TIDOLUM-405901 format. One record per residue (C-alpha): residue in three letters; x, y, z. Coordinates in pm, whole numbers, plus 32768, in hexadecimal, padded with zeros to 4 digits. Layout:
<fidrens>
[fidren 'ALA',[X,Y,Z]]
...
</fidrens>
This chain:
<fidrens>
[fidren 'MET',[7FF6,7FDB,7FFE]]
[fidren 'GLU',[8110,80DE,8053]]
[fidren 'GLN',[81CE,80A0,7F38]]
[fidren 'ALA',[80A1,80E7,7E44]]
[fidren 'GLY',[8080,8238,7EF1]]
[fidren 'GLN',[81E1,8299,7E91]]
[fidren 'VAL',[81C1,8233,7D42]]
[fidren 'GLN',[8080,831F,7D40]]
[fidren 'VAL',[813E,8433,7DCA]]
[fidren 'GLU',[8264,8410,7CF7]]
[fidren 'GLN',[816E,83EF,7BC8]]
[fidren 'VAL',[80C4,8558,7C0F]]
[fidren 'GLN',[8232,85F5,7C4A]]
[fidren 'ALA',[8299,8581,7B27]]
[fidren 'GLU',[8155,8633,7A78]]
[fidren 'ALA',[818D,8765,7AFD]]
[fidren 'ARG',[8310,874D,7ABE]]
[fidren 'THR',[8298,8760,793E]]
[fidren 'ARG',[81E1,88A6,798E]]
[fidren 'ARG',[82AB,8974,7A81]]
[fidren 'GLU',[839B,8AB6,7A52]]
[fidren 'PRO',[84E7,8A55,7AC7]]
[fidren 'ALA',[84B4,89E0,7C4A]]
[fidren 'GLY',[84D5,8AAA,7D52]]
[fidren 'GLU',[853D,8A78,7EBC]]
[fidren 'PRO',[84A8,893E,7F62]]
[fidren 'VAL',[83CF,8985,80A7]]
[fidren 'ALA',[8330,891F,81B5]]
[fidren 'VAL',[81EB,8944,8238]]
[fidren 'LEU',[8152,88FE,8382]]
[fidren 'GLY',[7FE2,88E9,83FD]]
[fidren 'ASP',[7E85,8878,83DE]]
[fidren 'LEU',[7E39,8749,82FC]]
[fidren 'ASN',[7CBD,86F1,8308]]
[fidren 'LEU',[7BCF,8616,8248]]
[fidren 'GLU',[7B02,8737,81AA]]
[fidren 'THR',[797D,86CA,8123]]
[fidren 'SER',[78F4,87DE,8043]]
[fidren 'VAL',[7781,87E6,8038]]
[fidren 'ARG',[76F0,88A6,7F03]]
[fidren 'ILE',[7571,8974,7F54]]
[fidren 'ASP',[74AC,8A96,7E97]]
[fidren 'ARG',[74F6,8B96,7F69]]
[fidren 'PHE',[7509,8C33,80E9]]
[fidren 'PRO',[7470,8C1E,81C4]]
[fidren 'VAL',[743A,8ABB,81BC]]
[fidren 'HIS',[72E5,8A3C,8200]]
[fidren 'VAL',[72D6,88BD,8205]]
[fidren 'GLY',[71C3,8832,829B]]
[fidren 'ASP',[71BA,86AC,82CD]]
[fidren 'THR',[7290,866D,81A2]]
[fidren 'MET',[732F,875D,808D]]
[fidren 'PHE',[73BE,86A1,7F54]]
[fidren 'THR',[7511,8715,7EC7]]
[fidren 'LEU',[753F,8649,7D6A]]
[fidren 'ASP',[7698,85E5,7D3D]]
[fidren 'GLY',[76EB,870D,7E3A]]
[fidren 'ILE',[7792,863B,7F6A]]
[fidren 'ALA',[791E,8613,7F4B]]
[fidren 'ASP',[7A0A,85A8,7FFA]]
[fidren 'GLY',[7B99,8658,7FE1]]
[fidren 'ILE',[7CA4,86DE,8102]]
[fidren 'GLY',[7CB3,882D,8163]]
[fidren 'GLY',[7D5A,88E3,8259]]
[fidren 'ALA',[7DF4,8A6B,823E]]
[fidren 'ALA',[7F71,89B6,823B]]
[fidren 'THR',[7F04,8884,817C]]
[fidren 'ASN',[7E56,8970,8067]]
[fidren 'VAL',[7F77,8A32,8046]]
[fidren 'ALA',[8052,8906,803D]]
[fidren 'CYS',[7F8F,8874,7F17]]
[fidren 'GLY',[7F9C,89E3,7E6B]]
[fidren 'LEU',[8112,89D5,7E6F]]
[fidren 'ALA',[8135,8863,7E14]]
[fidren 'ALA',[8043,889D,7CD9]]
[fidren 'LEU',[8135,89CE,7CB4]]
[fidren 'GLY',[824A,88FB,7C74]]
[fidren 'HIS',[82F3,88F6,7DD3]]
[fidren 'GLU',[8386,87EA,7EAD]]
[fidren 'VAL',[82A4,881E,7FFB]]
[fidren 'ARG',[82C0,8786,8127]]
[fidren 'LEU',[819A,876B,81E4]]
[fidren 'GLY',[81B8,8767,835F]]
[fidren 'ALA',[804B,86E4,83F2]]
[fidren 'VAL',[7FAA,85EE,84E4]]
[fidren 'ILE',[7E5E,850A,84C6]]
[fidren 'GLY',[7DB8,8407,854D]]
[fidren 'ALA',[7E00,82A2,8569]]
[fidren 'ASP',[7CC2,826F,84E8]]
[fidren 'ARG',[7C1E,8213,836A]]
[fidren 'ILE',[7BCA,8371,831B]]
[fidren 'GLY',[7D3E,83A5,8343]]
[fidren 'ASP',[7D81,829C,8262]]
[fidren 'LEU',[7CA3,8358,813D]]
[fidren 'VAL',[7D65,849A,817C]]
[fidren 'LEU',[7E8B,83FE,815C]]
[fidren 'GLU',[7E25,837F,801F]]
[fidren 'GLN',[7DBF,84D9,7FB1]]
[fidren 'VAL',[7F07,855D,8027]]
[fidren 'ARG',[7FB5,846F,7F52]]
[fidren 'GLY',[7EDF,84E2,7DFA]]
[fidren 'ARG',[7F41,8649,7E23]]
[fidren 'GLY',[80CC,85C9,7DEE]]
[fidren 'LEU',[8109,860E,7F84]]
[fidren 'GLU',[81D1,8546,8044]]
[fidren 'THR',[8126,8491,818D]]
[fidren 'ARG',[826A,8444,823E]]
[fidren 'HIS',[8254,8559,833F]]
[fidren 'VAL',[80DA,853F,835B]]
[fidren 'ARG',[80C1,84C0,848E]]
[fidren 'ARG',[7F9C,83CE,851A]]
[fidren 'ASP',[7FFA,83D0,866F]]
[fidren 'TRP',[7E8B,8491,86F1]]
[fidren 'PRO',[7D60,83B7,8746]]
[fidren 'ALA',[7C6F,8463,8628]]
[fidren 'THR',[7C8F,8536,84DD]]
[fidren 'ALA',[7C38,8695,84AB]]
[fidren 'ARG',[7AF0,86D2,83E3]]
[fidren 'THR',[7A65,87ED,832B]]
[fidren 'VAL',[791F,881F,82A7]]
[fidren 'VAL',[78CC,8929,819B]]
[fidren 'LEU',[7775,89AB,8134]]
[fidren 'VAL',[77C7,8A4A,7FC5]]
[fidren 'ASP',[76A4,8B01,7F06]]
[fidren 'GLY',[7676,8B52,7D91]]
[fidren 'GLU',[7745,8C86,7DC6]]
[fidren 'GLY',[7858,8BDF,7E41]]
[fidren 'ASP',[7857,8C4A,7FA8]]
[fidren 'ARG',[7862,8B87,80D2]]
[fidren 'ARG',[7845,8B40,8245]]
[fidren 'CYS',[7948,8A3B,8302]]
[fidren 'LEU',[78FF,8967,841B]]
[fidren 'ASN',[7A3E,88FA,84AB]]
[fidren 'ASP',[7A99,87D4,859E]]
[fidren 'PRO',[7C19,87B2,85FF]]
[fidren 'LYS',[7BE3,86AC,86CD]]
[fidren 'LEU',[7CC7,876E,87E4]]
[fidren 'ALA',[7DCD,8784,86DB]]
[fidren 'ASN',[7E52,88BE,8791]]
[fidren 'GLU',[7EC4,87DC,88BE]]
[fidren 'TYR',[7FB7,873E,87F3]]
[fidren 'ARG',[811E,8754,87EB]]
[fidren 'TYR',[821F,86F6,86B1]]
[fidren 'PRO',[8321,8652,8728]]
[fidren 'ASP',[846D,870F,872C]]
[fidren 'GLU',[854D,8621,866C]]
[fidren 'ALA',[841D,85E1,8566]]
[fidren 'LEU',[83FA,8749,854B]]
[fidren 'ALA',[8547,8770,84DC]]
[fidren 'GLU',[856B,86A8,83E3]]
[fidren 'VAL',[8436,8739,8352]]
[fidren 'MET',[84C6,88A1,8336]]
[fidren 'ASP',[8616,8821,82AC]]
[fidren 'THR',[85CB,88C3,816C]]
[fidren 'GLY',[85CE,8A05,80E2]]
[fidren 'ARG',[85D2,8B4C,8183]]
[fidren 'TRP',[8487,8B83,81E2]]
[fidren 'VAL',[836C,8AD0,82A3]]
[fidren 'PHE',[81F0,8B0B,8298]]
[fidren 'VAL',[813E,8AED,8386]]
[fidren 'SER',[7FD0,8ADC,840E]]
[fidren 'THR',[7F25,8B67,853F]]
[fidren 'GLN',[7EE6,8A08,85F7]]
[fidren 'SER',[7F73,8A5D,873F]]
[fidren 'TRP',[8084,8921,8728]]
[fidren 'CYS',[8105,89F3,85F1]]
[fidren 'ARG',[8151,8B07,86F5]]
[fidren 'HIS',[8289,8A23,8773]]
[fidren 'ALA',[82D9,89CC,85F5]]
[fidren 'ALA',[82F6,8B35,85AD]]
[fidren 'ARG',[83EB,8B6F,86B1]]
[fidren 'ALA',[84A2,8A4D,8648]]
[fidren 'ALA',[84A0,8ADD,84D6]]
[fidren 'VAL',[8552,8C27,8577]]
[fidren 'GLU',[8662,8B81,865C]]
[fidren 'SER',[86D2,8AA8,853A]]
[fidren 'GLY',[86FB,8BDC,844B]]
[fidren 'ARG',[85B4,8BDB,838F]]
[fidren 'ARG',[84D4,8CD4,8327]]
[fidren 'VAL',[833C,8C9A,8390]]
[fidren 'ALA',[8246,8CED,82D7]]
[fidren 'VAL',[80DC,8CF4,8362]]
[fidren 'ASP',[7F6F,8D0E,8302]]
[fidren 'VAL',[7ECB,8D7E,8416]]
[fidren 'GLN',[7D69,8D88,837A]]
[fidren 'ALA',[7C5B,8E7E,83A6]]
[fidren 'ILE',[7CF1,8F16,8506]]
[fidren 'ARG',[7C38,9047,85A6]]
[fidren 'GLY',[7D66,90D9,860B]]
[fidren 'ILE',[7EB0,9085,86AF]]
[fidren 'ASP',[7E5A,8F7D,880A]]
[fidren 'GLU',[7EEF,8E96,88CD]]
[fidren 'TYR',[7EB3,8D57,8801]]
[fidren 'HIS',[7F6D,8DCB,86F0]]
[fidren 'ARG',[8059,8EBE,878E]]
[fidren 'ASP',[815A,8D98,8789]]
[fidren 'PHE',[8132,8D54,862A]]
[fidren 'LEU',[816A,8EC5,85DE]]
[fidren 'ASP',[82B3,8EDB,86A3]]
[fidren 'LEU',[8341,8DC4,8616]]
[fidren 'ALA',[82FC,8E1B,8483]]
[fidren 'SER',[8397,8EC5,8381]]
[fidren 'LEU',[823F,8EA1,8289]]
[fidren 'VAL',[8103,8EC9,8307]]
[fidren 'ILE',[7FBC,8E8D,822F]]
[fidren 'LEU',[7E73,8EE3,82B2]]
[fidren 'SER',[7CF7,8F4B,8230]]
[fidren 'THR',[7C6F,9083,8291]]
[fidren 'GLU',[7B00,8FFD,82A3]]
[fidren 'ARG',[7AF6,904B,841F]]
[fidren 'LEU',[7C0D,910D,847B]]
[fidren 'GLU',[7BAF,9231,8543]]
[fidren 'GLU',[7CB3,9355,84C1]]
[fidren 'HIS',[7D2B,9388,8383]]
[fidren 'SER',[7E31,92BB,82EE]]
[fidren 'HIS',[7F0D,93B9,82A5]]
[fidren 'GLN',[7F1F,9420,8430]]
[fidren 'LEU',[7F56,92B6,849D]]
[fidren 'MET',[807E,92A9,838B]]
[fidren 'HIS',[8122,93BC,842C]]
[fidren 'ARG',[80F3,92E8,8585]]
[fidren 'LEU',[8165,91B2,84EC]]
[fidren 'TRP',[829E,9244,8472]]
[fidren 'ALA',[82D2,930B,85B8]]
[fidren 'GLU',[8281,920F,86DA]]
[fidren 'HIS',[8296,90D0,8627]]
[fidren 'ASP',[83C3,90DE,857F]]
[fidren 'VAL',[82F8,9092,8428]]
[fidren 'GLU',[83AE,90BF,82FC]]
[fidren 'VAL',[8287,90A0,8214]]
[fidren 'VAL',[811C,9076,825A]]
[fidren 'VAL',[8018,9035,814E]]
[fidren 'ALA',[7E90,9088,816C]]
[fidren 'THR',[7D7E,8FE2,8089]]
[fidren 'HIS',[7C62,9089,805E]]
[fidren 'GLY',[7B74,8F7C,7F7C]]
[fidren 'ALA',[7AFB,8FFE,7E55]]
[fidren 'ASP',[7B8E,916E,7E95]]
[fidren 'GLY',[7CF9,90E7,7E79]]
[fidren 'ALA',[7E00,90E3,7F78]]
[fidren 'THR',[7F24,91D5,7FE5]]
[fidren 'LEU',[809C,91A4,8039]]
[fidren 'GLY',[813D,9241,8110]]
[fidren 'VAL',[82D6,9232,8130]]
[fidren 'ARG',[8383,92A8,8282]]
[fidren 'ALA',[84DE,92C2,81C6]]
[fidren 'THR',[8447,93E6,80C7]]
[fidren 'GLY',[831B,943D,819E]]
[fidren 'THR',[8246,942E,805E]]
[fidren 'ILE',[80E0,93BF,8078]]
[fidren 'VAL',[8054,9353,7F1D]]
[fidren 'TRP',[7EF1,92E3,7EDB]]
[fidren 'GLU',[7EAD,9240,7DA1]]
[fidren 'PRO',[7D35,91C3,7D12]]
[fidren 'ALA',[7CCA,907C,7D15]]
[fidren 'HIS',[7CF3,8F96,7B9B]]
[fidren 'ASP',[7BB4,8F05,7AFC]]
[fidren 'LEU',[7C0E,8DCD,7A3C]]
[fidren 'ARG',[7AE6,8CD7,7A34]]
[fidren 'PRO',[798F,8C9B,7ACA]]
[fidren 'VAL',[798F,8C54,7C61]]
[fidren 'VAL',[794A,8B04,7CC5]]
[fidren 'ASP',[79C9,8B02,7E09]]
[fidren 'ARG',[7A55,8C15,7F02]]
[fidren 'THR',[7AB7,8B23,8009]]
[fidren 'GLY',[7C4C,8B39,802E]]
[fidren 'ALA',[7C6C,8C40,7F6E]]
[fidren 'GLY',[7D51,8CDA,807B]]
[fidren 'ASP',[7E29,8BD1,8049]]
[fidren 'ALA',[7E44,8BB4,7F03]]
[fidren 'PHE',[7EA3,8D2A,7F07]]
[fidren 'ALA',[7FD8,8CB9,8017]]
[fidren 'ALA',[802E,8BA1,7F24]]
[fidren 'GLY',[8070,8C92,7DEC]]
[fidren 'LEU',[8101,8D9E,7EC5]]
[fidren 'MET',[8202,8CA3,7F75]]
[fidren 'SER',[825F,8BF4,7E20]]
[fidren 'ALA',[829F,8D49,7D88]]
[fidren 'VAL',[8372,8D90,7EC6]]
[fidren 'LEU',[8428,8C12,7EC0]]
[fidren 'ARG',[845A,8C77,7D40]]
[fidren 'GLY',[8531,8DC8,7D90]]
[fidren 'ARG',[8422,8EAD,7CF3]]
[fidren 'PRO',[8401,9003,7D90]]
[fidren 'TRP',[82E8,900A,7E91]]
[fidren 'ARG',[822B,910C,7DA4]]
[fidren 'GLU',[8211,8FF5,7CC0]]
[fidren 'ALA',[81BC,8F0D,7DBA]]
[fidren 'LEU',[8097,8FB9,7E22]]
[fidren 'THR',[8031,8F90,7CE3]]
[fidren 'ALA',[8068,8E48,7CB4]]
[fidren 'GLY',[7FB8,8E0B,7E0A]]
[fidren 'GLN',[7E6B,8E9E,7D78]]
[fidren 'LEU',[7E8E,8DE7,7C13]]
[fidren 'VAL',[7EC3,8C99,7CC1]]
[fidren 'ALA',[7D82,8CF7,7DC9]]
[fidren 'ALA',[7CBB,8D92,7C6C]]
[fidren 'TRP',[7CF4,8BFE,7BBB]]
[fidren 'ALA',[7CA1,8B1E,7CD6]]
[fidren 'ILE',[7B70,8B9B,7D3A]]
[fidren 'GLY',[7B01,8B2F,7BD5]]
[fidren 'GLU',[7AE7,89B3,7C88]]
[fidren 'PRO',[7A45,8918,7D97]]
[fidren 'GLY',[7AD5,88B7,7ED5]]
[fidren 'SER',[7BF4,8978,7FC5]]
[fidren 'SER',[7D4B,88AA,7F1D]]
[fidren 'ARG',[7CF7,88B7,7DBB]]
[fidren 'GLY',[7CEB,8972,7C84]]
[fidren 'HIS',[7E40,8A02,7CB6]]
[fidren 'PRO',[7EE4,8A58,7B7D]]
[fidren 'SER',[8051,8A08,7AFE]]
[fidren 'ALA',[816E,8ACC,7B26]]
[fidren 'ALA',[8174,8B00,7992]]
[fidren 'ARG',[8018,8B63,79AC]]
[fidren 'VAL',[8088,8C6C,7ACD]]
[fidren 'ALA',[81A3,8CF2,79EE]]
[fidren 'ALA',[80BD,8CFE,78DD]]
[fidren 'LEU',[7FB9,8DD0,798C]]
[fidren 'LEU',[80D7,8E8D,7A1A]]
[fidren 'HIS',[813F,8F0B,7906]]
[fidren 'GLU',[8006,8F5F,789C]]
[fidren 'ALA',[7FAA,903E,79C6]]
[fidren 'LEU',[80FE,90DF,79C8]]
[fidren 'GLY',[80E0,9145,786B]]
[fidren 'SER',[8279,90DE,785A]]
[fidren 'ALA',[835B,8FC9,7864]]
[fidren 'PRO',[8346,8EEF,79C0]]
[fidren 'GLY',[83FC,8FA7,7A8A]]
[fidren 'GLY',[8394,9122,7A37]]
[fidren 'ALA',[8306,9207,7B3A]]
[fidren 'ALA',[81D7,91BB,7BB2]]
[fidren 'THR',[80A1,928C,7B71]]
[fidren 'GLY',[7F94,9313,7C82]]
[fidren 'LYS',[7F75,9438,7D47]]
[fidren 'GLU',[7F7A,94BE,7EAF]]
[fidren 'ARG',[7E7B,9517,7F82]]
</fidrens>
């Protein structure tokens, strides 16, 4: 079974290599890995009654912020080491099979937890979603130090999600001389739960969906109080804003409309994968911002939070068109 799984991983990786740009740096990704059940509905709010039918509208896949980023980076041609924890249960077997199918290795996915985390996502006809998450108390997990060092023994960057056990992973990454990227998702502001992640990260990605202060103000606070080098704030359909401490520059860029929206689940994770991929390939931060938006705009055209990511070759072509010059040129956009 394990041998067959390895063959499947190698086949997916070989197909990715035929589509990719020159390879960027490898990267470690640590955090949540869930069984994700997507349910298609007509509209919100849901009025179920006793029974509601959704013909061919229920599908199982994998999800979780870290997993979605890892899948995106793998689709973009990177060597990814995914460090995660799932249960020693039948759901865990299904999850491992899906992980292999995305071209990701499973040797750093640990199974020393009682149960596998689950997510149920309701998605309406406009692609909007509502999520129900059961982490199975995985926040209480502690990834073993020796195994953690092995996961991170690749590249200069480590991406972490904000599960509580990832604090230790982020700290270990910094202590080993690596740079940490974290997506703190839809925070309201600087709070105690996220403070450790903000203190340790070189790159912070966040959504302004629930932010209680202007994103520019928060960027200045993160630069000054937490020594964050780069902050990226996503605004959904209103684009994204990049803040670079070294230059004191804050630049906004509008969103891209590439194909009809099917499912917005994981759009922020797709953005993070596109941004990280560009950084790992040595592109300037302004181009990385554009790349993140292009990957997100493409990914929401397919169902599922960990599917639909474009290849590196497609992103390069989209970047060429979006930038109006050969890849490597200055990004377009405006400050606000």
